[in-house]
C-alpha positions as CSV (number, residue, x, y, z in Angstrom):
1,M,-152.4,248.5,50.0
2,A,-148.7,248.1,48.9
3,E,-146.7,245.5,50.9
4,A,-144.1,248.2,51.6
5,D,-146.7,250.3,53.5
6,R,-147.8,247.5,55.8
7,D,-145.3,248.2,58.6
8,T,-146.1,251.9,58.9
9,H,-149.8,251.9,58.1
10,P,-151.9,252.2,61.3
11,V,-154.1,249.4,62.4
12,M,-157.7,249.0,63.6
13,L,-158.7,246.1,65.8
14,V,-162.4,245.4,66.0
15,S,-163.0,243.3,69.2
16,L,-166.4,241.8,69.9
17,H,-166.8,240.9,73.6
18,D,-169.0,238.3,75.3
19,V,-169.8,236.4,72.1
20,C,-172.2,233.5,73.0
21,P,-175.6,232.2,71.8
22,A,-177.4,234.8,74.0
23,S,-175.5,237.8,72.4
24,W,-175.4,236.5,68.8
25,P,-178.8,237.9,67.9
26,L,-177.3,241.3,68.6
27,Y,-174.0,240.7,66.9
28,K,-175.2,239.0,63.7
29,P,-177.2,241.9,62.3
30,F,-174.4,244.3,63.4
31,L,-171.9,242.3,61.4
32,D,-174.2,242.0,58.5
33,E,-174.7,245.8,58.4
34,L,-171.0,246.3,58.7
35,E,-170.2,243.9,55.9
36,A,-172.8,245.7,53.7
37,R,-171.4,249.1,54.4
38,C,-167.8,248.4,54.9
39,P,-166.5,245.1,53.5
40,A,-163.2,243.4,54.4
41,I,-163.3,244.3,58.1
42,R,-161.5,241.7,60.3
43,S,-163.1,241.0,63.7
44,T,-161.8,239.3,66.8
45,L,-164.7,237.5,68.5
46,L,-164.2,236.9,72.3
47,V,-166.1,233.7,72.8
48,V,-167.5,232.6,76.2
49,P,-167.9,228.7,76.3
50,D,-170.7,228.7,78.9
51,F,-171.9,232.3,79.5
52,H,-173.4,232.6,83.0
53,R,-174.0,228.9,83.0
54,Q,-176.7,229.3,80.4
55,G,-175.5,226.3,78.3
56,R,-172.3,225.4,76.6
57,I,-171.7,226.7,73.1
58,D,-170.9,223.2,71.7
59,N,-174.5,222.2,72.4
60,D,-175.8,224.9,70.1
61,P,-175.3,223.8,66.5
62,A,-176.6,227.1,65.0
63,F,-174.2,229.2,67.0
64,C,-171.3,226.9,66.1
65,K,-172.1,227.1,62.4
66,A,-172.2,230.9,62.7
67,M,-168.7,230.9,64.3
68,E,-167.4,228.6,61.6
69,Y,-168.7,231.1,59.0
70,R,-166.8,233.9,60.8
71,L,-163.6,231.9,60.7
72,A,-164.0,231.2,57.0
73,E,-164.5,235.0,56.5
74,G,-161.1,235.6,58.1
75,D,-162.2,236.5,61.7
76,E,-160.5,235.2,64.8
77,L,-162.1,233.4,67.8
78,V,-160.5,234.0,71.2
79,L,-161.3,232.3,74.5
80,H,-163.0,234.8,76.8
81,G,-163.1,233.2,80.2
82,Y,-165.4,230.2,80.7
83,H,-168.5,231.4,82.6
84,H,-167.7,235.1,82.4
85,H,-169.0,235.6,86.0
86,D,-167.2,236.1,89.3
87,E,-168.7,233.4,91.5
88,R,-166.2,233.6,94.3
89,P,-167.3,234.7,97.9
90,L,-167.9,238.4,98.5
91,P,-164.4,240.1,98.8
92,L,-163.5,241.8,102.2
93,H,-160.5,243.8,101.1
94,P,-161.5,247.3,99.8
95,R,-159.5,247.1,96.6
96,E,-161.0,243.7,95.8
97,F,-164.5,245.0,96.5
98,L,-163.9,247.9,94.2
99,M,-162.5,245.6,91.3
100,R,-164.9,242.7,91.7
101,R,-168.2,244.4,92.7
102,L,-168.3,248.1,92.1
103,L,-166.5,248.1,88.7
104,T,-167.8,244.7,87.5
105,H,-169.3,241.5,88.6
106,E,-167.8,239.7,85.6
107,G,-164.2,239.4,86.6
108,E,-164.1,235.6,86.5
109,F,-160.3,235.3,86.5
110,Y,-159.5,238.1,88.9
111,G,-159.4,236.0,92.1
112,L,-158.4,232.6,90.8
113,D,-155.2,231.0,92.0
114,A,-153.0,229.0,89.5
115,P,-154.7,225.6,89.9
116,E,-158.2,227.2,89.6
117,A,-157.1,229.2,86.6
118,E,-155.6,226.1,85.0
119,E,-158.8,224.1,85.5
120,R,-161.0,226.9,84.0
121,L,-158.6,227.4,81.0
122,E,-158.4,223.7,80.2
123,A,-162.2,223.5,80.3
124,G,-162.4,226.3,77.7
125,M,-159.6,224.8,75.6
126,R,-161.4,221.5,75.4
127,V,-164.5,223.2,74.0
128,F,-162.5,224.9,71.3
129,Q,-160.6,221.6,70.5
130,R,-163.8,219.6,70.4
131,L,-165.1,222.1,67.8
132,G,-161.9,222.2,65.8
133,W,-161.4,225.9,66.3
134,P,-157.9,227.4,66.2
135,L,-156.9,229.1,69.5
136,K,-154.1,231.6,70.0
137,G,-155.5,234.2,72.3
138,F,-157.1,234.5,75.7
139,V,-158.8,237.6,77.2
140,A,-160.0,237.6,80.8
141,P,-163.5,238.9,81.4
142,G,-163.4,242.5,82.5
143,W,-159.7,242.5,81.5
144,L,-159.0,241.2,85.0
145,L,-156.4,238.4,85.2
146,S,-154.9,237.1,88.4
147,D,-151.2,236.4,88.9
148,G,-152.1,232.7,88.9
149,G,-153.8,233.1,85.6
150,R,-150.7,234.7,84.1
151,Q,-148.6,231.8,85.3
152,I,-150.8,229.3,83.6
153,L,-151.3,231.0,80.3
154,G,-147.7,230.5,79.1
155,R,-147.9,226.8,79.9
156,K,-151.0,226.2,77.8
157,G,-149.7,227.4,74.5
158,F,-151.5,230.7,74.3
159,R,-149.7,233.3,72.2
160,Y,-151.2,236.5,73.5
161,T,-153.6,238.2,75.9
162,T,-154.8,241.7,76.3
163,D,-155.9,243.9,79.2
164,H,-157.5,247.3,79.3
165,R,-154.3,249.1,78.3
166,H,-151.9,246.6,76.7
167,A,-151.4,243.6,74.6
168,W,-149.0,240.9,75.9
169,S,-147.1,238.3,73.9
170,I,-146.9,234.9,75.6
171,P,-144.7,233.3,77.0
172,E,-142.2,236.2,76.8
173,W,-144.8,238.7,78.4
174,R,-143.6,241.5,76.2
175,S,-146.1,244.3,76.2
176,Q,-147.4,246.8,73.6
177,R,-149.6,249.8,74.5
178,L,-153.0,249.4,73.1
179,P,-155.3,252.5,73.1
180,T,-158.9,251.5,73.2
181,L,-162.4,253.0,72.6
182,V,-165.0,251.4,74.8
183,W,-168.5,252.4,75.9
184,S,-170.4,252.3,79.1
185,A,-173.9,252.0,77.7
186,R,-176.1,250.7,80.6
187,S,-177.9,254.0,81.3
188,P,-178.9,257.1,79.3
189,A,-176.4,259.2,81.4
190,R,-173.6,256.8,80.7
191,R,-174.4,256.6,77.0
192,A,-174.3,260.4,76.7
193,L,-171.0,260.6,78.5
194,S,-169.5,257.7,76.6
195,H,-170.5,259.3,73.3
196,R,-168.6,262.5,74.1
197,W,-165.7,260.7,75.7
198,N,-165.2,258.3,72.8
199,R,-165.3,261.1,70.2
200,L,-162.6,262.9,72.2
201,Q,-160.5,259.7,72.6
202,R,-160.7,259.0,68.9
203,R,-159.2,262.4,68.2
204,R,-156.6,261.9,70.9
205,Y,-155.5,258.5,69.3
206,Q,-155.7,259.5,65.7
207,E,-152.0,259.1,65.3
208,A,-151.7,255.9,67.4
209,P,-150.2,252.9,65.5
210,A,-153.0,250.7,66.7
211,L,-156.5,251.4,68.0
212,R,-158.8,248.8,69.5
213,L,-162.5,249.1,69.3
214,A,-163.9,247.1,72.2
215,I,-167.6,246.5,71.5
216,H,-170.0,244.9,74.0
217,P,-173.5,243.4,73.4
218,V,-175.2,246.1,75.4
219,D,-173.8,248.7,73.0
220,L,-175.9,247.3,70.2
221,R,-179.2,247.6,72.1
222,H,-179.0,251.4,71.8
223,A,-179.1,253.5,68.6
224,I,-176.5,256.0,69.8
225,S,-173.8,253.5,70.5
226,H,-174.8,251.2,67.6
227,R,-174.5,254.1,65.2
228,F,-171.2,255.3,66.7
229,W,-169.6,251.9,66.1
230,I,-170.8,251.5,62.6
231,E,-169.8,255.0,61.6
232,T,-166.4,254.8,63.4
233,I,-165.4,251.5,61.9
234,C,-166.3,252.5,58.4
235,D,-164.5,255.8,58.8
236,L,-161.4,254.3,60.3
237,A,-161.3,251.7,57.5
238,Q,-160.3,254.5,55.1
239,Q,-157.3,255.3,57.2
240,R,-156.3,252.0,58.9
241,R,-155.7,248.4,58.2
242,S,-158.3,246.1,59.7
243,L,-156.6,243.1,61.4
244,T,-157.5,240.5,63.9
245,K,-155.6,240.7,67.2
246,G,-153.8,237.5,66.3
247,E,-152.6,239.0,63.0
248,W,-151.5,242.2,64.6
249,M,-149.6,240.3,67.3
250,E,-147.8,238.3,64.7
251,D,-146.8,241.5,62.9
252,L,-145.5,242.9,66.2
253,F,-143.6,240.0,67.6
Protein backbone atom coordinates (compact mmCIF):
# COMPACT_ATOMS: atom_id res chain seq x y z
CA MET A 1 0.00 0.00 0.00
CA ALA A 2 1.34 3.44 -0.94
CA GLU A 3 2.31 5.65 2.01
CA ALA A 4 0.03 8.42 0.69
CA ASP A 5 -2.98 6.11 1.08
CA ARG A 6 -2.37 5.29 4.74
CA ASP A 7 -4.37 8.16 6.21
CA THR A 8 -7.50 7.44 4.16
CA HIS A 9 -7.43 3.66 3.90
CA PRO A 10 -9.88 2.06 6.37
CA VAL A 11 -8.55 -0.04 9.23
CA MET A 12 -9.38 -3.45 10.70
CA LEU A 13 -8.54 -4.18 14.36
CA VAL A 14 -8.51 -7.88 15.29
CA SER A 15 -8.91 -8.08 19.07
CA LEU A 16 -8.57 -11.43 20.89
CA HIS A 17 -10.15 -11.31 24.35
CA ASP A 18 -9.38 -13.34 27.48
CA VAL A 19 -6.00 -14.61 26.32
CA CYS A 20 -4.51 -16.91 28.96
CA PRO A 21 -3.16 -20.47 29.22
CA ALA A 22 -6.71 -21.88 29.41
CA SER A 23 -7.83 -20.18 26.18
CA TRP A 24 -4.61 -20.55 24.20
CA PRO A 25 -5.45 -24.08 22.91
CA LEU A 26 -8.39 -22.41 21.13
CA TYR A 27 -6.54 -19.35 19.91
CA LYS A 28 -3.36 -20.98 18.62
CA PRO A 29 -4.99 -23.12 15.89
CA PHE A 30 -7.23 -20.18 15.00
CA LEU A 31 -4.19 -17.93 14.48
CA ASP A 32 -2.36 -20.68 12.61
CA GLU A 33 -5.31 -21.07 10.24
CA LEU A 34 -5.58 -17.33 9.83
CA GLU A 35 -1.87 -17.03 9.05
CA ALA A 36 -2.10 -19.80 6.45
CA ARG A 37 -5.11 -18.30 4.71
CA CYS A 38 -4.50 -14.60 5.21
CA PRO A 39 -0.93 -13.63 6.16
CA ALA A 40 0.14 -10.26 7.58
CA ILE A 41 -2.83 -9.87 9.93
CA ARG A 42 -1.97 -7.88 13.05
CA SER A 43 -3.74 -8.95 16.23
CA THR A 44 -4.17 -7.33 19.63
CA LEU A 45 -4.12 -9.98 22.35
CA LEU A 46 -5.94 -9.02 25.57
CA VAL A 47 -3.95 -10.93 28.17
CA VAL A 48 -5.31 -11.81 31.63
CA PRO A 49 -2.47 -12.31 34.17
CA ASP A 50 -4.36 -14.76 36.43
CA PHE A 51 -7.62 -15.75 34.76
CA HIS A 52 -10.20 -16.73 37.41
CA ARG A 53 -7.29 -17.43 39.78
CA GLN A 54 -6.29 -20.48 37.76
CA GLY A 55 -2.58 -19.59 37.88
CA ARG A 56 -0.42 -16.67 36.85
CA ILE A 57 0.79 -16.59 33.27
CA ASP A 58 4.41 -16.02 34.30
CA ASN A 59 4.37 -19.50 35.82
CA ASP A 60 3.57 -21.05 32.43
CA PRO A 61 6.74 -21.02 30.26
CA ALA A 62 5.01 -22.47 27.20
CA PHE A 63 2.35 -19.76 27.22
CA CYS A 64 4.94 -17.03 27.73
CA LYS A 65 6.98 -18.37 24.82
CA ALA A 66 3.86 -18.31 22.64
CA MET A 67 3.21 -14.67 23.57
CA GLU A 68 6.79 -13.73 22.79
CA TYR A 69 6.37 -15.32 19.37
CA ARG A 70 3.24 -13.22 18.78
CA LEU A 71 5.17 -10.08 19.75
CA ALA A 72 7.94 -11.00 17.32
CA GLU A 73 5.30 -11.40 14.59
CA GLY A 74 4.12 -7.83 15.14
CA ASP A 75 1.13 -8.43 17.41
CA GLU A 76 0.41 -6.40 20.55
CA LEU A 77 -0.21 -7.57 24.11
CA VAL A 78 -2.68 -5.55 26.21
CA LEU A 79 -3.46 -5.88 29.92
CA HIS A 80 -7.01 -7.21 30.29
CA GLY A 81 -7.86 -6.91 33.97
CA TYR A 82 -6.10 -9.19 36.42
CA HIS A 83 -8.46 -12.04 37.40
CA HIS A 84 -11.20 -11.18 34.86
CA HIS A 85 -13.89 -11.98 37.41
CA ASP A 86 -16.16 -9.78 39.52
CA GLU A 87 -15.62 -11.01 43.05
CA ARG A 88 -17.25 -8.14 44.90
CA PRO A 89 -20.41 -8.68 47.01
CA LEU A 90 -23.72 -9.12 45.24
CA PRO A 91 -24.94 -5.65 44.14
CA LEU A 92 -28.17 -4.25 45.58
CA HIS A 93 -28.79 -1.36 43.20
CA PRO A 94 -30.84 -2.45 40.15
CA ARG A 95 -28.45 -0.91 37.62
CA GLU A 96 -25.44 -2.56 39.24
CA PHE A 97 -27.26 -5.89 39.33
CA LEU A 98 -27.99 -5.53 35.61
CA MET A 99 -24.40 -4.64 34.71
CA ARG A 100 -22.61 -7.04 37.06
CA ARG A 101 -24.84 -10.11 37.09
CA LEU A 102 -27.39 -10.17 34.26
CA LEU A 103 -25.09 -8.87 31.51
CA THR A 104 -21.86 -10.35 32.80
CA HIS A 105 -20.10 -11.81 35.82
CA GLU A 106 -16.74 -10.76 34.41
CA GLY A 107 -16.79 -7.00 35.09
CA GLU A 108 -13.78 -7.06 37.41
CA PHE A 109 -13.12 -3.30 37.23
CA TYR A 110 -16.73 -2.08 37.25
CA GLY A 111 -17.04 -1.64 41.02
CA LEU A 112 -13.45 -0.85 42.04
CA ASP A 113 -12.63 2.45 43.72
CA ALA A 114 -9.36 4.22 42.87
CA PRO A 115 -7.13 2.47 45.47
CA GLU A 116 -8.50 -0.96 44.55
CA ALA A 117 -8.08 -0.27 40.83
CA GLU A 118 -4.53 0.94 41.40
CA GLU A 119 -3.61 -2.20 43.31
CA ARG A 120 -5.06 -4.45 40.60
CA LEU A 121 -3.42 -2.50 37.78
CA GLU A 122 -0.04 -2.50 39.47
CA ALA A 123 -0.24 -6.27 39.97
CA GLY A 124 -0.85 -6.76 36.24
CA MET A 125 1.85 -4.30 35.28
CA ARG A 126 4.38 -6.15 37.43
CA VAL A 127 3.67 -9.38 35.55
CA PHE A 128 4.24 -7.67 32.18
CA GLN A 129 7.40 -5.99 33.48
CA ARG A 130 8.73 -9.27 34.88
CA LEU A 131 8.29 -10.85 31.45
CA GLY A 132 9.76 -7.88 29.60
CA TRP A 133 6.62 -7.27 27.55
CA PRO A 134 5.83 -3.76 26.28
CA LEU A 135 2.58 -2.35 27.62
CA LYS A 136 0.61 0.58 26.21
CA GLY A 137 -3.03 -0.43 26.51
CA PHE A 138 -5.51 -1.60 29.10
CA VAL A 139 -8.99 -3.00 28.43
CA ALA A 140 -11.31 -3.67 31.36
CA PRO A 141 -13.05 -7.07 31.36
CA GLY A 142 -16.54 -6.73 29.92
CA TRP A 143 -15.51 -3.21 28.80
CA LEU A 144 -16.68 -2.08 32.26
CA LEU A 145 -14.36 0.46 33.89
CA SER A 146 -15.15 2.37 37.08
CA ASP A 147 -14.51 6.08 37.58
CA GLY A 148 -11.78 5.07 40.02
CA GLY A 149 -10.16 2.97 37.32
CA ARG A 150 -10.23 5.89 34.89
CA GLN A 151 -8.53 8.11 37.45
CA ILE A 152 -5.67 5.66 37.92
CA LEU A 153 -4.99 4.69 34.31
CA GLY A 154 -3.56 8.09 33.42
CA ARG A 155 -1.16 7.99 36.35
CA LYS A 156 0.28 4.62 35.40
CA GLY A 157 1.55 5.46 31.95
CA PHE A 158 -1.09 3.69 29.88
CA ARG A 159 -1.59 5.28 26.46
CA TYR A 160 -5.09 4.07 25.66
CA THR A 161 -8.12 2.04 26.65
CA THR A 162 -11.27 0.93 24.85
CA ASP A 163 -14.86 0.30 25.85
CA HIS A 164 -17.72 -1.25 23.87
CA ARG A 165 -18.18 1.83 21.67
CA HIS A 166 -15.05 3.99 21.82
CA ALA A 167 -11.29 4.11 22.00
CA TRP A 168 -9.80 6.60 24.47
CA SER A 169 -6.36 8.19 24.42
CA ILE A 170 -4.77 8.59 27.84
CA PRO A 171 -4.12 10.86 29.71
CA GLU A 172 -6.05 13.35 27.53
CA TRP A 173 -9.16 11.10 27.42
CA ARG A 174 -9.92 12.04 23.85
CA SER A 175 -12.36 9.57 22.30
CA GLN A 176 -12.78 7.98 18.91
CA ARG A 177 -15.91 6.06 17.95
CA LEU A 178 -15.08 2.42 17.31
CA PRO A 179 -17.72 0.27 15.58
CA THR A 180 -17.41 -3.35 16.66
CA LEU A 181 -18.45 -6.82 15.57
CA VAL A 182 -18.89 -9.14 18.57
CA TRP A 183 -20.70 -12.46 19.05
CA SER A 184 -22.76 -13.95 21.83
CA ALA A 185 -22.03 -17.62 21.25
CA ARG A 186 -23.04 -19.42 24.44
CA SER A 187 -26.22 -21.07 23.11
CA PRO A 188 -27.55 -22.18 19.70
CA ALA A 189 -30.16 -19.41 19.72
CA ARG A 190 -27.58 -16.74 20.52
CA ARG A 191 -25.25 -18.04 17.84
CA ALA A 192 -27.99 -17.95 15.21
CA LEU A 193 -28.98 -14.42 16.19
CA SER A 194 -25.36 -13.26 16.36
CA HIS A 195 -24.66 -14.61 12.90
CA ARG A 196 -27.49 -12.61 11.36
CA TRP A 197 -26.76 -9.53 13.46
CA ASN A 198 -23.04 -9.43 12.64
CA ARG A 199 -23.66 -9.83 8.93
CA LEU A 200 -26.00 -6.83 9.12
CA GLN A 201 -23.50 -4.87 11.21
CA ARG A 202 -20.72 -5.57 8.79
CA ARG A 203 -22.77 -4.08 5.95
CA ARG A 204 -23.76 -1.16 8.17
CA TYR A 205 -20.13 -0.34 8.97
CA GLN A 206 -18.61 -1.03 5.57
CA GLU A 207 -17.67 2.65 5.19
CA ALA A 208 -16.44 3.10 8.77
CA PRO A 209 -12.82 4.32 9.00
CA ALA A 210 -12.07 1.63 11.60
CA LEU A 211 -13.80 -1.63 12.47
CA ARG A 212 -12.97 -3.73 15.52
CA LEU A 213 -13.47 -7.51 15.46
CA ALA A 214 -13.84 -8.55 19.13
CA ILE A 215 -13.25 -12.30 19.30
CA HIS A 216 -13.77 -14.40 22.43
CA PRO A 217 -12.62 -17.95 23.17
CA VAL A 218 -16.16 -19.34 23.19
CA ASP A 219 -16.56 -18.18 19.57
CA LEU A 220 -13.89 -20.65 18.52
CA ARG A 221 -15.67 -23.63 20.07
CA HIS A 222 -18.44 -23.47 17.45
CA ALA A 223 -18.12 -23.94 13.70
CA ILE A 224 -20.53 -21.14 12.76
CA SER A 225 -18.72 -18.41 14.70
CA HIS A 226 -15.24 -19.78 13.98
CA ARG A 227 -15.97 -19.80 10.25
CA PHE A 228 -17.51 -16.33 10.39
CA TRP A 229 -14.37 -14.83 11.92
CA ILE A 230 -11.94 -16.49 9.53
CA GLU A 231 -13.95 -15.55 6.45
CA THR A 232 -14.64 -12.02 7.67
CA ILE A 233 -11.01 -11.28 8.51
CA CYS A 234 -9.72 -12.65 5.22
CA ASP A 235 -12.36 -10.74 3.27
CA LEU A 236 -11.80 -7.46 5.09
CA ALA A 237 -8.04 -7.79 4.63
CA GLN A 238 -8.64 -7.08 0.94
CA GLN A 239 -10.26 -3.76 1.81
CA ARG A 240 -8.67 -2.59 5.07
CA ARG A 241 -5.29 -2.18 6.68
CA SER A 242 -4.74 -4.60 9.54
CA LEU A 243 -3.30 -2.81 12.57
CA THR A 244 -2.93 -3.44 16.27
CA LYS A 245 -4.89 -1.11 18.53
CA GLY A 246 -1.67 0.56 19.62
CA GLU A 247 -0.63 1.26 16.02
CA TRP A 248 -4.06 2.67 15.21
CA MET A 249 -4.08 4.89 18.27
CA GLU A 250 -0.67 6.26 17.35
CA ASP A 251 -1.97 7.08 13.88
CA LEU A 252 -5.01 8.83 15.38
CA PHE A 253 -3.41 10.85 18.14
